[in-house]
C-alpha angles and dihedrals in degrees: 000000000000119000117214134191113213129187119210132180114250090255093053091047089052091053091048091049092050091050092048095047095045090055100036091244137128118251090249091058091050091052092049091051091048092053093048092047091051090050091050093048093047092051093046093049092046091053091055098258116151111233110212134175114207124196106230093213104042100023089228112154132209122190118222114222112200131184110224133192096197110126 
């Protein structure tokens, strides 16, 4: 396993802490999930999949447009 040292601004660290606390996770777990989510979204977008968020109440949809570097 590779060990990394990452520097965040205070604001970014606060966001990371909030995400970890709200889910009962460690910061490391939040970062791992974020990386895997980014990989999944990049691969989906690169394969031509539309990425859409749908409001469960109103049914309103918003399409996510992602720049990918997958070749």
